[in-house]
PDB file of N, CA, C and O in Angstrom:
ATOM      1  N   MET A   1      72.309  94.726 193.305  1.00  0.00           N
ATOM      2  CA  MET A   1      73.772  94.728 193.321  1.00  0.00           C
ATOM      3  C   MET A   1      74.317  93.399 193.819  1.00  0.00           C
ATOM      4  O   MET A   1      75.253  92.854 193.236  1.00  0.00           O
ATOM      5  N   ASN A   2      73.745  92.880 194.880  1.00  0.00           N
ATOM      6  CA  ASN A   2      74.186  91.628 195.462  1.00  0.00           C
ATOM      7  C   ASN A   2      73.967  90.478 194.483  1.00  0.00           C
ATOM      8  O   ASN A   2      74.792  89.567 194.414  1.00  0.00           O
ATOM      9  N   THR A   3      72.874  90.503 193.729  1.00  0.00           N
ATOM     10  CA  THR A   3      72.581  89.472 192.738  1.00  0.00           C
ATOM     11  C   THR A   3      73.598  89.518 191.605  1.00  0.00           C
ATOM     12  O   THR A   3      73.996  88.473 191.089  1.00  0.00           O
ATOM     13  N   THR A   4      74.011  90.691 191.220  1.00  0.00           N
ATOM     14  CA  THR A   4      75.003  90.852 190.161  1.00  0.00           C
ATOM     15  C   THR A   4      76.339  90.250 190.566  1.00  0.00           C
ATOM     16  O   THR A   4      76.991  89.587 189.759  1.00  0.00           O
ATOM     17  N   ILE A   5      76.746  90.472 191.792  1.00  0.00           N
ATOM     18  CA  ILE A   5      78.011  89.919 192.286  1.00  0.00           C
ATOM     19  C   ILE A   5      77.942  88.393 192.313  1.00  0.00           C
ATOM     20  O   ILE A   5      78.896  87.720 191.921  1.00  0.00           O
ATOM     21  N   LYS A   6      76.827  87.852 192.771  1.00  0.00           N
ATOM     22  CA  LYS A   6      76.663  86.398 192.804  1.00  0.00           C
ATOM     23  C   LYS A   6      76.694  85.817 191.392  1.00  0.00           C
ATOM     24  O   LYS A   6      77.294  84.767 191.163  1.00  0.00           O
ATOM     25  N   THR A   7      76.054  86.493 190.457  1.00  0.00           N
ATOM     26  CA  THR A   7      76.030  86.027 189.071  1.00  0.00           C
ATOM     27  C   THR A   7      77.436  86.014 188.479  1.00  0.00           C
ATOM     28  O   THR A   7      77.837  85.033 187.854  1.00  0.00           O
ATOM     29  N   PHE A   8      78.177  87.087 188.670  1.00  0.00           N
ATOM     30  CA  PHE A   8      79.543  87.149 188.139  1.00  0.00           C
ATOM     31  C   PHE A   8      80.456  86.128 188.813  1.00  0.00           C
ATOM     32  O   PHE A   8      81.335  85.562 188.163  1.00  0.00           O
ATOM     33  N   THR A   9      80.258  85.890 190.102  1.00  0.00           N
ATOM     34  CA  THR A   9      81.057  84.892 190.812  1.00  0.00           C
ATOM     35  C   THR A   9      80.790  83.493 190.259  1.00  0.00           C
ATOM     36  O   THR A   9      81.720  82.721 190.026  1.00  0.00           O
ATOM     37  N   CYS A  10      79.521  83.177 190.054  1.00  0.00           N
ATOM     38  CA  CYS A  10      79.173  81.864 189.483  1.00  0.00           C
ATOM     39  C   CYS A  10      79.730  81.712 188.075  1.00  0.00           C
ATOM     40  O   CYS A  10      80.237  80.650 187.714  1.00  0.00           O
ATOM     41  N   LEU A  11      79.638  82.764 187.287  1.00  0.00           N
ATOM     42  CA  LEU A  11      80.162  82.730 185.921  1.00  0.00           C
ATOM     43  C   LEU A  11      81.676  82.540 185.923  1.00  0.00           C
ATOM     44  O   LEU A  11      82.206  81.771 185.121  1.00  0.00           O
ATOM     45  N   ALA A  12      82.373  83.234 186.816  1.00  0.00           N
ATOM     46  CA  ALA A  12      83.830  83.099 186.898  1.00  0.00           C
ATOM     47  C   ALA A  12      84.223  81.684 187.319  1.00  0.00           C
ATOM     48  O   ALA A  12      85.171  81.120 186.772  1.00  0.00           O
ATOM     49  N   LEU A  13      83.512  81.109 188.276  1.00  0.00           N
ATOM     50  CA  LEU A  13      83.810  79.747 188.698  1.00  0.00           C
ATOM     51  C   LEU A  13      83.539  78.739 187.583  1.00  0.00           C
ATOM     52  O   LEU A  13      84.296  77.782 187.419  1.00  0.00           O
ATOM     53  N   LEU A  14      82.481  78.942 186.827  1.00  0.00           N
ATOM     54  CA  LEU A  14      82.174  78.068 185.700  1.00  0.00           C
ATOM     55  C   LEU A  14      83.267  78.136 184.636  1.00  0.00           C
ATOM     56  O   LEU A  14      83.688  77.106 184.110  1.00  0.00           O
ATOM     57  N   ILE A  15      83.715  79.322 184.325  1.00  0.00           N
ATOM     58  CA  ILE A  15      84.783  79.488 183.326  1.00  0.00           C
ATOM     59  C   ILE A  15      86.068  78.829 183.802  1.00  0.00           C
ATOM     60  O   ILE A  15      86.745  78.168 183.014  1.00  0.00           O
ATOM     61  N   LEU A  16      86.418  78.992 185.064  1.00  0.00           N
ATOM     62  CA  LEU A  16      87.630  78.356 185.596  1.00  0.00           C
ATOM     63  C   LEU A  16      87.528  76.837 185.551  1.00  0.00           C
ATOM     64  O   LEU A  16      88.509  76.161 185.243  1.00  0.00           O
ATOM     65  N   ALA A  17      86.364  76.301 185.852  1.00  0.00           N
ATOM     66  CA  ALA A  17      86.177  74.846 185.813  1.00  0.00           C
ATOM     67  C   ALA A  17      86.320  74.328 184.383  1.00  0.00           C
ATOM     68  O   ALA A  17      86.939  73.286 184.168  1.00  0.00           O
ATOM     69  N   LEU A  18      85.764  75.029 183.414  1.00  0.00           N
ATOM     70  CA  LEU A  18      85.878  74.609 182.016  1.00  0.00           C
ATOM     71  C   LEU A  18      87.309  74.719 181.516  1.00  0.00           C
ATOM     72  O   LEU A  18      87.768  73.868 180.755  1.00  0.00           O
ATOM     73  N   MET A  19      88.016  75.759 181.938  1.00  0.00           N
ATOM     74  CA  MET A  19      89.408  75.911 181.517  1.00  0.00           C
ATOM     75  C   MET A  19      90.273  74.795 182.092  1.00  0.00           C
ATOM     76  O   MET A  19      91.147  74.275 181.399  1.00  0.00           O
ATOM     77  N   ALA A  20      90.046  74.426 183.330  1.00  0.00           N
ATOM     78  CA  ALA A  20      90.837  73.356 183.951  1.00  0.00           C
ATOM     79  C   ALA A  20      90.580  72.033 183.250  1.00  0.00           C
ATOM     80  O   ALA A  20      91.508  71.244 183.075  1.00  0.00           O
ATOM     81  N   ARG A  21      89.354  71.775 182.849  1.00  0.00           N
ATOM     82  CA  ARG A  21      89.027  70.527 182.165  1.00  0.00           C
ATOM     83  C   ARG A  21      89.626  70.500 180.767  1.00  0.00           C
ATOM     84  O   ARG A  21      90.053  69.441 180.306  1.00  0.00           O
ATOM     85  N   ALA A  22      89.667  71.621 180.094  1.00  0.00           N
ATOM     86  CA  ALA A  22      90.134  71.681 178.717  1.00  0.00           C
ATOM     87  C   ALA A  22      91.649  71.525 178.616  1.00  0.00           C
ATOM     88  O   ALA A  22      92.163  71.294 177.521  1.00  0.00           O
ATOM     89  N   GLN A  23      92.357  71.640 179.694  1.00  0.00           N
ATOM     90  CA  GLN A  23      93.807  71.567 179.636  1.00  0.00           C
ATOM     91  C   GLN A  23      94.340  70.162 179.864  1.00  0.00           C
ATOM     92  O   GLN A  23      95.541  69.992 180.074  1.00  0.00           O
ATOM     93  N   THR A  24      93.493  69.167 179.827  1.00  0.00           N
ATOM     94  CA  THR A  24      93.917  67.781 179.941  1.00  0.00           C
ATOM     95  C   THR A  24      93.496  67.039 178.683  1.00  0.00           C
ATOM     96  O   THR A  24      92.324  67.064 178.306  1.00  0.00           O
ATOM     97  N   VAL A  25      94.446  66.380 178.035  1.00  0.00           N
ATOM     98  CA  VAL A  25      94.141  65.585 176.847  1.00  0.00           C
ATOM     99  C   VAL A  25      94.551  64.136 177.089  1.00  0.00           C
ATOM    100  O   VAL A  25      95.453  63.852 177.877  1.00  0.00           O
ATOM    101  N   THR A  26      93.873  63.233 176.397  1.00  0.00           N
ATOM    102  CA  THR A  26      94.158  61.813 176.526  1.00  0.00           C
ATOM    103  C   THR A  26      94.754  61.298 175.229  1.00  0.00           C
ATOM    104  O   THR A  26      94.214  61.543 174.150  1.00  0.00           O
ATOM    105  N   LEU A  27      95.860  60.588 175.332  1.00  0.00           N
ATOM    106  CA  LEU A  27      96.513  59.971 174.194  1.00  0.00           C
ATOM    107  C   LEU A  27      96.441  58.462 174.380  1.00  0.00           C
ATOM    108  O   LEU A  27      97.071  57.909 175.282  1.00  0.00           O
ATOM    109  N   ALA A  28      95.672  57.800 173.523  1.00  0.00           N
ATOM    110  CA  ALA A  28      95.569  56.343 173.577  1.00  0.00           C
ATOM    111  C   ALA A  28      96.647  55.737 172.689  1.00  0.00           C
ATOM    112  O   ALA A  28      96.834  56.169 171.551  1.00  0.00           O
ATOM    113  N   VAL A  29      97.348  54.747 173.202  1.00  0.00           N
ATOM    114  CA  VAL A  29      98.416  54.099 172.436  1.00  0.00           C
ATOM    115  C   VAL A  29      98.064  52.638 172.196  1.00  0.00           C
ATOM    116  O   VAL A  29      97.312  52.029 172.957  1.00  0.00           O
ATOM    117  N   GLU A  30      98.622  52.089 171.120  1.00  0.00           N
ATOM    118  CA  GLU A  30      98.373  50.683 170.782  1.00  0.00           C
ATOM    119  C   GLU A  30      98.790  49.758 171.917  1.00  0.00           C
ATOM    120  O   GLU A  30      99.626  50.104 172.752  1.00  0.00           O
ATOM    121  N   ALA A  31      98.199  48.597 171.926  1.00  0.00           N
ATOM    122  CA  ALA A  31      98.517  47.592 172.943  1.00  0.00           C
ATOM    123  C   ALA A  31      99.721  46.763 172.505  1.00  0.00           C
ATOM    124  O   ALA A  31      99.669  45.533 172.500  1.00  0.00           O
ATOM    125  N   THR A  32     100.784  47.432 172.144  1.00  0.00           N
ATOM    126  CA  THR A  32     101.999  46.754 171.700  1.00  0.00           C
ATOM    127  C   THR A  32     102.807  46.224 172.880  1.00  0.00           C
ATOM    128  O   THR A  32     103.421  45.161 172.798  1.00  0.00           O
ATOM    129  N   PHE A  33     102.799  46.969 173.967  1.00  0.00           N
ATOM    130  CA  PHE A  33     103.556  46.620 175.165  1.00  0.00           C
ATOM    131  C   PHE A  33     102.603  46.349 176.319  1.00  0.00           C
ATOM    132  O   PHE A  33     101.457  46.797 176.293  1.00  0.00           O
ATOM    133  N   PRO A  34     103.063  45.620 177.333  1.00  0.00           N
ATOM    134  CA  PRO A  34     102.273  45.525 178.571  1.00  0.00           C
ATOM    135  C   PRO A  34     102.110  46.925 179.179  1.00  0.00           C
ATOM    136  O   PRO A  34     102.908  47.816 178.890  1.00  0.00           O
ATOM    137  N   ALA A  35     101.108  47.121 179.999  1.00  0.00           N
ATOM    138  CA  ALA A  35     100.770  48.455 180.510  1.00  0.00           C
ATOM    139  C   ALA A  35     101.947  49.154 181.194  1.00  0.00           C
ATOM    140  O   ALA A  35     102.194  50.335 180.950  1.00  0.00           O
ATOM    141  N   GLU A  36     102.671  48.431 182.044  1.00  0.00           N
ATOM    142  CA  GLU A  36     103.795  49.055 182.760  1.00  0.00           C
ATOM    143  C   GLU A  36     104.896  49.477 181.802  1.00  0.00           C
ATOM    144  O   GLU A  36     105.470  50.556 181.947  1.00  0.00           O
ATOM    145  N   GLN A  37     105.194  48.627 180.820  1.00  0.00           N
ATOM    146  CA  GLN A  37     106.243  48.939 179.855  1.00  0.00           C
ATOM    147  C   GLN A  37     105.810  50.070 178.934  1.00  0.00           C
ATOM    148  O   GLN A  37     106.623  50.925 178.584  1.00  0.00           O
ATOM    149  N   ALA A  38     104.545  50.088 178.540  1.00  0.00           N
ATOM    150  CA  ALA A  38     104.047  51.157 177.664  1.00  0.00           C
ATOM    151  C   ALA A  38     104.121  52.508 178.360  1.00  0.00           C
ATOM    152  O   ALA A  38     104.462  53.515 177.740  1.00  0.00           O
ATOM    153  N   THR A  39     103.802  52.527 179.644  1.00  0.00           N
ATOM    154  CA  THR A  39     103.911  53.767 180.399  1.00  0.00           C
ATOM    155  C   THR A  39     105.350  54.263 180.398  1.00  0.00           C
ATOM    156  O   THR A  39     105.597  55.459 180.242  1.00  0.00           O
ATOM    157  N   PHE A  40     106.291  53.359 180.569  1.00  0.00           N
ATOM    158  CA  PHE A  40     107.714  53.712 180.547  1.00  0.00           C
ATOM    159  C   PHE A  40     108.141  54.177 179.147  1.00  0.00           C
ATOM    160  O   PHE A  40     108.867  55.163 179.018  1.00  0.00           O
ATOM    161  N   VAL A  41     107.697  53.478 178.111  1.00  0.00           N
ATOM    162  CA  VAL A  41     108.099  53.781 176.733  1.00  0.00           C
ATOM    163  C   VAL A  41     107.570  55.141 176.283  1.00  0.00           C
ATOM    164  O   VAL A  41     108.289  55.899 175.633  1.00  0.00           O
ATOM    165  N   TYR A  42     106.325  55.455 176.623  1.00  0.00           N
ATOM    166  CA  TYR A  42     105.705  56.689 176.136  1.00  0.00           C
ATOM    167  C   TYR A  42     105.866  57.875 177.082  1.00  0.00           C
ATOM    168  O   TYR A  42     105.371  58.963 176.788  1.00  0.00           O
ATOM    169  N   GLU A  43     106.537  57.692 178.192  1.00  0.00           N
ATOM    170  CA  GLU A  43     106.762  58.790 179.134  1.00  0.00           C
ATOM    171  C   GLU A  43     107.526  59.960 178.509  1.00  0.00           C
ATOM    172  O   GLU A  43     107.146  61.107 178.748  1.00  0.00           O
ATOM    173  N   PRO A  44     108.592  59.729 177.714  1.00  0.00           N
ATOM    174  CA  PRO A  44     109.275  60.867 177.083  1.00  0.00           C
ATOM    175  C   PRO A  44     108.354  61.653 176.133  1.00  0.00           C
ATOM    176  O   PRO A  44     108.424  62.881 176.080  1.00  0.00           O
ATOM    177  N   LEU A  45     107.500  60.955 175.390  1.00  0.00           N
ATOM    178  CA  LEU A  45     106.547  61.636 174.517  1.00  0.00           C
ATOM    179  C   LEU A  45     105.572  62.467 175.337  1.00  0.00           C
ATOM    180  O   LEU A  45     105.261  63.603 174.981  1.00  0.00           O
ATOM    181  N   LYS A  46     105.097  61.903 176.424  1.00  0.00           N
ATOM    182  CA  LYS A  46     104.179  62.622 177.315  1.00  0.00           C
ATOM    183  C   LYS A  46     104.819  63.905 177.831  1.00  0.00           C
ATOM    184  O   LYS A  46     104.205  64.971 177.786  1.00  0.00           O
ATOM    185  N   LYS A  47     106.051  63.804 178.319  1.00  0.00           N
ATOM    186  CA  LYS A  47     106.745  64.976 178.850  1.00  0.00           C
ATOM    187  C   LYS A  47     106.972  66.028 177.766  1.00  0.00           C
ATOM    188  O   LYS A  47     106.816  67.223 178.016  1.00  0.00           O
ATOM    189  N   TYR A  48     107.340  65.583 176.562  1.00  0.00           N
ATOM    190  CA  TYR A  48     107.559  66.510 175.454  1.00  0.00           C
ATOM    191  C   TYR A  48     106.270  67.252 175.106  1.00  0.00           C
ATOM    192  O   TYR A  48     106.274  68.474 174.960  1.00  0.00           O
ATOM    193  N   LEU A  49     105.165  66.512 174.971  1.00  0.00           N
ATOM    194  CA  LEU A  49     103.888  67.141 174.629  1.00  0.00           C
ATOM    195  C   LEU A  49     103.434  68.110 175.719  1.00  0.00           C
ATOM    196  O   LEU A  49     102.895  69.175 175.417  1.00  0.00           O
ATOM    197  N   GLU A  50     103.647  67.748 176.973  1.00  0.00           N
ATOM    198  CA  GLU A  50     103.270  68.645 178.060  1.00  0.00           C
ATOM    199  C   GLU A  50     104.106  69.918 178.042  1.00  0.00           C
ATOM    200  O   GLU A  50     103.592  71.006 178.303  1.00  0.00           O
ATOM    201  N   THR A  51     105.397  69.783 177.732  1.00  0.00           N
ATOM    202  CA  THR A  51     106.269  70.945 177.680  1.00  0.00           C
ATOM    203  C   THR A  51     105.898  71.869 176.524  1.00  0.00           C
ATOM    204  O   THR A  51     105.854  73.088 176.688  1.00  0.00           O
ATOM    205  N   GLU A  52     105.634  71.293 175.368  1.00  0.00           N
ATOM    206  CA  GLU A  52     105.355  72.092 174.174  1.00  0.00           C
ATOM    207  C   GLU A  52     103.952  72.697 174.159  1.00  0.00           C
ATOM    208  O   GLU A  52     103.764  73.799 173.643  1.00  0.00           O
ATOM    209  N   THR A  53     102.970  71.997 174.715  1.00  0.00           N
ATOM    210  CA  THR A  53     101.593  72.481 174.639  1.00  0.00           C
ATOM    211  C   THR A  53     101.111  73.161 175.914  1.00  0.00           C
ATOM    212  O   THR A  53     100.223  74.012 175.863  1.00  0.00           O
ATOM    213  N   GLY A  54     101.684  72.797 177.050  1.00  0.00           N
ATOM    214  CA  GLY A  54     101.204  73.324 178.316  1.00  0.00           C
ATOM    215  C   GLY A  54     100.010  72.558 178.861  1.00  0.00           C
ATOM    216  O   GLY A  54      99.504  72.884 179.934  1.00  0.00           O
ATOM    217  N   PHE A  55      99.551  71.540 178.134  1.00  0.00           N
ATOM    218  CA  PHE A  55      98.427  70.715 178.573  1.00  0.00           C
ATOM    219  C   PHE A  55      98.940  69.537 179.388  1.00  0.00           C
ATOM    220  O   PHE A  55     100.092  69.127 179.248  1.00  0.00           O
ATOM    221  N   THR A  56      98.078  69.002 180.234  1.00  0.00           N
ATOM    222  CA  THR A  56      98.375  67.761 180.933  1.00  0.00           C
ATOM    223  C   THR A  56      97.988  66.617 180.005  1.00  0.00           C
ATOM    224  O   THR A  56      96.861  66.572 179.513  1.00  0.00           O
ATOM    225  N   VAL A  57      98.908  65.698 179.766  1.00  0.00           N
ATOM    226  CA  VAL A  57      98.669  64.579 178.846  1.00  0.00           C
ATOM    227  C   VAL A  57      98.538  63.295 179.660  1.00  0.00           C
ATOM    228  O   VAL A  57      99.413  62.955 180.456  1.00  0.00           O
ATOM    229  N   ASN A  58      97.435  62.596 179.447  1.00  0.00           N
ATOM    230  CA  ASN A  58      97.236  61.290 180.062  1.00  0.00           C
ATOM    231  C   ASN A  58      97.460  60.222 179.006  1.00  0.00           C
ATOM    232  O   ASN A  58      96.818  60.245 177.956  1.00  0.00           O
ATOM    233  N   ILE A  59      98.354  59.296 179.270  1.00  0.00           N
ATOM    234  CA  ILE A  59      98.599  58.180 178.364  1.00  0.00           C
ATOM    235  C   ILE A  59      97.630  57.065 178.750  1.00  0.00           C
ATOM    236  O   ILE A  59      97.618  56.604 179.892  1.00  0.00           O
ATOM    237  N   GLU A  60      96.824  56.642 177.787  1.00  0.00           N
ATOM    238  CA  GLU A  60      95.841  55.593 178.032  1.00  0.00           C
ATOM    239  C   GLU A  60      96.322  54.313 177.361  1.00  0.00           C
ATOM    240  O   GLU A  60      96.453  54.255 176.138  1.00  0.00           O
ATOM    241  N   VAL A  61      96.583  53.291 178.166  1.00  0.00           N
ATOM    242  CA  VAL A  61      97.067  52.011 177.663  1.00  0.00           C
ATOM    243  C   VAL A  61      95.980  50.967 177.903  1.00  0.00           C
ATOM    244  O   VAL A  61      95.585  50.719 179.042  1.00  0.00           O
ATOM    245  N   LYS A  62      95.512  50.370 176.842  1.00  0.00           N
ATOM    246  CA  LYS A  62      94.489  49.325 176.958  1.00  0.00           C
ATOM    247  C   LYS A  62      95.166  47.960 177.040  1.00  0.00           C
ATOM    248  O   LYS A  62      96.331  47.811 176.673  1.00  0.00           O
ATOM    249  N   ASP A  63      94.422  46.968 177.526  1.00  0.00           N
ATOM    250  CA  ASP A  63      94.970  45.624 177.696  1.00  0.00           C
ATOM    251  C   ASP A  63      95.178  44.889 176.379  1.00  0.00           C
ATOM    252  O   ASP A  63      96.068  44.045 176.268  1.00  0.00           O
ATOM    253  N   ASN A  64      94.356  45.211 175.379  1.00  0.00           N
ATOM    254  CA  ASN A  64      94.494  44.534 174.089  1.00  0.00           C
ATOM    255  C   ASN A  64      93.936  45.428 172.985  1.00  0.00           C
ATOM    256  O   ASN A  64      93.381  46.493 173.254  1.00  0.00           O
ATOM    257  N   TYR A  65      94.092  44.976 171.727  1.00  0.00           N
ATOM    258  CA  TYR A  65      93.673  45.795 170.594  1.00  0.00           C
ATOM    259  C   TYR A  65      92.169  46.007 170.544  1.00  0.00           C
ATOM    260  O   TYR A  65      91.704  47.055 170.096  1.00  0.00           O
ATOM    261  N   TYR A  66      91.417  45.033 170.994  1.00  0.00           N
ATOM    262  CA  TYR A  66      89.956  45.188 170.971  1.00  0.00           C
ATOM    263  C   TYR A  66      89.524  46.409 171.783  1.00  0.00           C
ATOM    264  O   TYR A  66      88.748  47.236 171.304  1.00  0.00           O
ATOM    265  N   PHE A  67      90.022  46.517 172.998  1.00  0.00           N
ATOM    266  CA  PHE A  67      89.650  47.644 173.843  1.00  0.00           C
ATOM    267  C   PHE A  67      90.225  48.956 173.304  1.00  0.00           C
ATOM    268  O   PHE A  67      89.587  50.003 173.406  1.00  0.00           O
ATOM    269  N   TYR A  68      91.427  48.899 172.732  1.00  0.00           N
ATOM    270  CA  TYR A  68      92.037  50.090 172.132  1.00  0.00           C
ATOM    271  C   TYR A  68      91.181  50.616 170.991  1.00  0.00           C
ATOM    272  O   TYR A  68      90.856  51.803 170.961  1.00  0.00           O
ATOM    273  N   TRP A  69      90.809  49.750 170.048  1.00  0.00           N
ATOM    274  CA  TRP A  69      90.029  50.185 168.893  1.00  0.00           C
ATOM    275  C   TRP A  69      88.612  50.573 169.288  1.00  0.00           C
ATOM    276  O   TRP A  69      88.038  51.486 168.695  1.00  0.00           O
ATOM    277  N   ARG A  70      88.038  49.902 170.272  1.00  0.00           N
ATOM    278  CA  ARG A  70      86.700  50.274 170.727  1.00  0.00           C
ATOM    279  C   ARG A  70      86.715  51.687 171.313  1.00  0.00           C
ATOM    280  O   ARG A  70      85.808  52.478 171.055  1.00  0.00           O
ATOM    281  N   ALA A  71      87.741  52.001 172.096  1.00  0.00           N
ATOM    282  CA  ALA A  71      87.855  53.342 172.661  1.00  0.00           C
ATOM    283  C   ALA A  71      88.088  54.377 171.562  1.00  0.00           C
ATOM    284  O   ALA A  71      87.512  55.464 171.602  1.00  0.00           O
ATOM    285  N   ALA A  72      88.931  54.044 170.582  1.00  0.00           N
ATOM    286  CA  ALA A  72      89.212  54.971 169.487  1.00  0.00           C
ATOM    287  C   ALA A  72      87.962  55.203 168.633  1.00  0.00           C
ATOM    288  O   ALA A  72      87.699  56.324 168.199  1.00  0.00           O
ATOM    289  N   LYS A  73      87.205  54.147 168.398  1.00  0.00           N
ATOM    290  CA  LYS A  73      85.994  54.259 167.589  1.00  0.00           C
ATOM    291  C   LYS A  73      84.946  55.119 168.285  1.00  0.00           C
ATOM    292  O   LYS A  73      84.245  55.896 167.635  1.00  0.00           O
ATOM    293  N   ASN A  74      84.838  54.984 169.588  1.00  0.00           N
ATOM    294  CA  ASN A  74      83.862  55.760 170.350  1.00  0.00           C
ATOM    295  C   ASN A  74      84.341  57.167 170.660  1.00  0.00           C
ATOM    296  O   ASN A  74      83.645  57.932 171.328  1.00  0.00           O
ATOM    297  N   GLU A  75      85.526  57.509 170.177  1.00  0.00           N
ATOM    298  CA  GLU A  75      86.126  58.836 170.350  1.00  0.00           C
ATOM    299  C   GLU A  75      86.308  59.209 171.816  1.00  0.00           C
ATOM    300  O   GLU A  75      86.150  60.371 172.191  1.00  0.00           O
ATOM    301  N   THR A  76      86.639  58.220 172.642  1.00  0.00           N
ATOM    302  CA  THR A  76      86.921  58.495 174.046  1.00  0.00           C
ATOM    303  C   THR A  76      88.210  59.290 174.195  1.00  0.00           C
ATOM    304  O   THR A  76      88.200  60.318 174.872  1.00  0.00           O
ATOM    305  N   PRO A  77      89.331  58.860 173.590  1.00  0.00           N
ATOM    306  CA  PRO A  77      90.545  59.685 173.708  1.00  0.00           C
ATOM    307  C   PRO A  77      90.526  60.819 172.678  1.00  0.00           C
ATOM    308  O   PRO A  77      89.908  60.706 171.620  1.00  0.00           O
ATOM    309  N   GLU A  78      91.212  61.904 173.009  1.00  0.00           N
ATOM    310  CA  GLU A  78      91.317  63.000 172.040  1.00  0.00           C
ATOM    311  C   GLU A  78      92.266  62.637 170.895  1.00  0.00           C
ATOM    312  O   GLU A  78      92.060  63.058 169.756  1.00  0.00           O
ATOM    313  N   PHE A  79      93.312  61.849 171.203  1.00  0.00           N
ATOM    314  CA  PHE A  79      94.299  61.457 170.200  1.00  0.00           C
ATOM    315  C   PHE A  79      94.599  59.967 170.315  1.00  0.00           C
ATOM    316  O   PHE A  79      94.516  59.393 171.401  1.00  0.00           O
ATOM    317  N   THR A  80      94.943  59.355 169.209  1.00  0.00           N
ATOM    318  CA  THR A  80      95.405  57.971 169.227  1.00  0.00           C
ATOM    319  C   THR A  80      96.748  57.903 168.515  1.00  0.00           C
ATOM    320  O   THR A  80      97.025  58.687 167.607  1.00  0.00           O
ATOM    321  N   LEU A  81      97.569  56.964 168.935  1.00  0.00           N
ATOM    322  CA  LEU A  81      98.873  56.768 168.325  1.00  0.00           C
ATOM    323  C   LEU A  81      98.963  55.323 167.890  1.00  0.00           C
ATOM    324  O   LEU A  81      99.010  54.415 168.721  1.00  0.00           O
ATOM    325  N   ASP A  82      98.986  55.107 166.567  1.00  0.00           N
ATOM    326  CA  ASP A  82      99.101  53.747 166.067  1.00  0.00           C
ATOM    327  C   ASP A  82      99.943  53.758 164.792  1.00  0.00           C
ATOM    328  O   ASP A  82     100.396  54.812 164.344  1.00  0.00           O
ATOM    329  N   ALA A  83     100.143  52.593 164.225  1.00  0.00           N
ATOM    330  CA  ALA A  83     101.046  52.452 163.078  1.00  0.00           C
ATOM    331  C   ALA A  83     100.403  52.797 161.747  1.00  0.00           C
ATOM    332  O   ALA A  83     101.101  52.837 160.734  1.00  0.00           O
ATOM    333  N   SER A  84      99.108  53.048 161.707  1.00  0.00           N
ATOM    334  CA  SER A  84      98.473  53.308 160.408  1.00  0.00           C
ATOM    335  C   SER A  84      98.626  54.711 159.920  1.00  0.00           C
ATOM    336  O   SER A  84      98.135  55.047 158.843  1.00  0.00           O
TER     337      SER A  84
END
């Protein structure tokens, strides 16, 4: 009986940890603006997406296009926002 309770407790904690991780998404944006300005520019989009989806959205701003495309190619962010 005691082993069963421990097993269910571990399983519940694992599920909660996975759910918390799954509720955060990363949106990578082009290096059109400096980092501080890009954060300001994309803040309304971030708030809108968080309101509509219920997920926490992290805006990822790279220093230049090379780092942006390298991250996008390696599928580091879940979403990318660019002009193409």
